[in-house]
N, C-alpha and C positions, 0 to 999 in steps of 0.2 A: 028616156034614152031613144031617140030614134036608131033605127038599124043603121042609116047611111052613118051618124057618128061613131058608130062602133068599130074597132081597130081590129085587122087582121089579126089572128094568133102567132103569126110569121115575124109582127114587128114585136113581140115579147120576146122572141127569142135571143136576141142578142144580149138584153136584161139578164135574162133567167141565165144564160152562158157565162157572162162578166159576174153574177152572185155565185156561182158553183163552184168556179175558179178561184174566188176568194177565200170562201169557205175550205177548199180544198187545201189552199196555201196556210191559212191560220191552224187547221187541224195538223197540217206536217208540221207546222213548228212547235206547237204544244210535244207532240210524239217525240221530237228530234232533243226538244229539250227536256223531257220525262227520261226519257233513255240515257242522256250524258248524265244525269245526275243520278240515276241509279247505278251508271259504270263507274261515277265518282265515288258513290258510297259504298261500292262494293272494293275498289281498291283501297278504301283506306280501311275498310275491316280486315282484307286481307294483309294490307302492312302492318296493322297494329295489333294481327293474330301474332301468338308467339311462337317461334319458331324451335318447336320442339317435336320428336317422335317420342310415340308411348311404346315400350315393349316391356311388359309386365307390369311391376312396380314403380321401376327407376326411368327416369327419362334421360334423355342426352340431346342436346343440341345439333340441330342439322348440320353436316359440313356442307359450306358452300364451295363449288369449285371453283377453280381459280378461274378468273376473267381473261378471255382471247381477243385481243386485240390487232389490226392490222396497222402498224407504226409505218407511215408513209414520209419521207423528204420530201417538201414540198419546193423548197428553193433554200437557195445560201446566198447570205450579202456579204460581199468582200469588202473588208474594211481596209486590209493591208494584204496583197499576194504575197508578200516574200521576196520579193525580187524586183529588178527592172522589167518593164516588159509584161507578158503573160507568164505565168508557173502553172505546172502541172500539181497536182495534190491527189494524195490518196489517203482517204481517211477509214476509219475502222467504228463503228457503234456496238458498244456492249450495254447489255442490260444486266443490271445487278451481279457484274462482274464475269457475266459469260456473254462469248463473243456470237452476235445477233446479225449482222454484215458488215461487207468492207466494199467500197465502191472507190474508183478512179474517177477523177474531173478534171480533165484536161483545161489548160489556157484560161484559168482564172484572169481576173483583171481587175485591179481597183479602179481603174480610171471611169468618173462618173458617166454614168448612163451604159456602163456596160459591168457596172458591179453585181450586178442580181442575175445568178442562174438557177435556171429551171432544169433539175436533172430528170433524165428520163425514166422512170419507173425503179426508184430506189428505194426499197423497204421490205421490210420482213413481218411475218406472225410472231408474236409473242405472248406468253402465259404469265400474267399477275397474279400475285396471292393473295386473295380477296382481303380487304381493309387495311392493305400495305400498298406503298407507294412503290414503284420499281425507278431505281435509279439508273440513269442513262450516262454512260459514259462516249465523249466521240473524242477520238483520238487523230491527228493527222502527219503524215510524212510529206516534206516537201520533193519533188521530184527532181532527181539531178542524175545525170552521165556518171559523173564520179562517185556517186555514193554506190558502194558494193552490198552492205549490208543494212536492211533499216534501221536498226538501233533504236534509240529512245524517241519517243514522239517530238515534233517540232512544235505543235500545238496541242491543247487540250482542253476540254471543258466539261461539266457536267449538267445535268438538269433531273428533274423529276417527272416521271408517268402517272399521276393520280390516278389511284383505282377507277376513278370515274372517267378515263382516257383522257385528260387535258395535258397536256405541254407546252410550256412556255419556251419561247425561244434561246436556244444553247449557243452562247457566247463562246467561242473556240480560239483561243489565243496563246501566243509564247508569251516568254517572259518580257521579252522587249517588244514593244507593238510593232515596228517594222520587220518582224522575223515572220507575219503572219497574223491574224487576227478577222476572224468570219463571225456570222449569227446564221447558225442553221434553225429553220423553221420546219417542224414537224406537224404533222396530224395524226390522230389514231381515231379507228374506227371498230367499234367492236365486231368482233367475226362470229 
C-alpha cells in the first residue's frame, strides 16, 4: 500500500466514537437489568422472610402499624338533587362509626351537563387497621330554610376502603329515588 492510499487517523475517529457509544449503551443495559433482577430477588426474599422477632426462646409476631391514608372526595355525580331546581346539601362521612369530615355542597343540580360536581379540597387523613377494610358511611341532609334541626339523614350510603387504599364509588340515596340520589367518588393515597 502506498503512502498516498493511507487515510489519516482523523477519518477513523467517528467510527471509533460510534463503536464506543454502542459499547457503553450495551454495558449500561446489562448493568440495569442485573441491578433490577437483584432488587427483585431481594424484595422476594424480604417478603418471604417470616415477620417475627426473637426475644429469648419465645418468638412473637411483629405488630404492623395502622395504615394512614389521605381520603379525598374527587367528584359527586348527582342522579337526583331532591327538589325542583338546585338544592343545597350537607354531607357527613364516617369511618368505622367515627366522624371523619363534614362538608356543604351548594347548588347541586341533576340537569344533564350540570350534574357532576368537583368539590374543592374535601377530605381527611384516616388510620385503618392492618388487614381489615375500613367501613365508610356517607349521610346527607337536604338544605332547607324551614328545617330547624337536622334530624335523620335524607340520604345514606356506605362503602369500603380496602387495606390497600382502594375505594369503590359510594351510592348515597334516599328510600324514594326522587328525594335524593348521588354517587360519590373517593380516592385514597398512603400518607
